[in-house]
C-alpha positions in Angstrom: 63.3 116.1 90.6 63.2 112.3 89.5 60.8 111.0 87.0 58.0 108.3 87.8 60.3 105.0 86.7 62.8 105.9 89.5 60.6 106.7 92.1 58.9 103.1 91.3 62.2 101.6 91.5 63.3 103.2 94.8 59.7 102.5 96.5 60.7 98.7 94.9 63.9 98.3 96.4 63.0 100.0 99.6 60.1 96.6 99.4 62.5 94.9 99.1 64.9 95.7 101.5 61.6 95.2 104.0 61.3 91.6 102.8 65.0 90.9 102.9 64.6 91.9 106.5 61.5 90.4 107.5 63.4 87.2 106.7 66.2 87.4 108.3 68.7 87.8 104.9 70.5 90.7 106.2 73.6 89.4 105.6 72.5 89.3 101.5 71.4 92.6 101.7 74.4 94.0 103.0 76.2 93.0 99.7 73.7 94.5 98.0 73.0 98.1 99.5 77.8 97.8 99.3 77.1 97.8 95.2 74.6 100.7 95.4 76.5 103.1 97.6 79.8 102.3 95.6 78.5 105.2 93.4 79.1 107.6 96.7 81.6 108.3 99.7 82.9 105.7 102.1 80.7 107.4 105.1 76.9 107.2 102.7 77.9 103.6 102.5 78.7 103.4 106.1 75.7 105.3 107.4 73.3 103.0 104.8 75.0 99.5 106.1 74.5 101.0 109.9 70.8 102.0 109.3 70.2 98.5 107.3 71.5 96.9 110.9 69.4 99.6 112.7 66.1 98.6 110.9 67.3 95.0 111.0 67.0 95.3 114.9 64.0 97.6 114.9 62.0 95.2 113.3 62.9 92.5 115.8 62.3 94.4 118.6 59.0 95.9 117.0 60.6 99.7 117.6 59.9 100.5 113.8 56.8 99.6 111.9 57.2 97.7 108.6 55.9 100.8 106.6 58.3 103.3 108.9 61.3 101.1 107.1 60.0 101.1 103.9 59.2 105.1 103.8 62.6 105.6 105.0 64.1 103.2 102.6 62.2 104.7 99.7 63.2 108.6 101.3 67.5 107.0 101.1 66.7 105.4 97.5 65.5 108.5 95.8 67.3 111.3 97.5 70.6 109.2 96.5 68.9 108.5 92.8 69.0 112.4 92.5 72.4 112.9 93.8 73.9 110.1 91.8 71.2 109.0 88.6 74.0 106.4 87.1 73.0 104.4 90.4 69.7 103.3 88.6 70.5 99.8 87.7 71.9 98.4 90.7 68.5 99.9 93.0 66.6 98.6 89.9 68.4 95.0 90.5 67.5 95.2 94.5 64.2 96.3 93.0 63.3 93.5 91.2 65.3 90.4 93.5 62.5 89.2 95.8 63.6 86.6 98.1 62.0 83.5 97.2 62.7 81.2 100.0 61.5 81.7 103.5 62.9 81.3 106.3 60.2 78.5 108.7 61.3 78.1 112.4 59.5 75.3 114.1 58.2 75.8 117.2 57.1 72.7 119.9 58.2 70.8 122.6 60.0 67.6 124.4 59.8 65.8 126.7 62.4 63.5 127.9 62.4 61.2 131.2 64.8 59.1 132.6 68.4 59.1 131.7 70.1 59.5 128.7 70.9 61.3 125.9 67.5 62.8 123.6 67.2 64.3 120.2 64.1 65.0 118.2 60.8 63.4 119.8 59.5 62.2 122.9 61.7 60.3 125.1 60.5 57.7 128.3 62.9 55.4 130.2 66.2 55.1 130.2 69.2 54.6 127.2 71.9 52.2 128.3 75.6 51.6 126.2 75.0 48.0 127.0 72.0 48.0 125.3 70.1 46.6 128.3 67.0 48.5 129.4 67.6 50.3 133.2 65.4 51.8 135.8 
């Protein structure tokens, strides 16, 4: 049985897994999960990495809720801590590493009329290499 502090660490780490997934930071998370599961068998590490990919996809496709993902990772971490208490430092490191930079996506519309290369913004008319305004 884990003590309250270890359960809090596992819960915090699970919350940060979700935060990383929601910000599209799966690549950074893979390295952390591998570091945590280096104390286990290759099969357990592989299962954890596969779950990470499935959860990222499930969140993206709205097949999983944030609560489900957090609960599943909390269960994974508490079970793992029960079997490998020496992994507490690695899980604690994940627990305290909330992603700080946010991924932003700009959604907009662009209207282009005429001939030419259009990069950013609305453009009307044509663009000619010789600088002449063409019809």
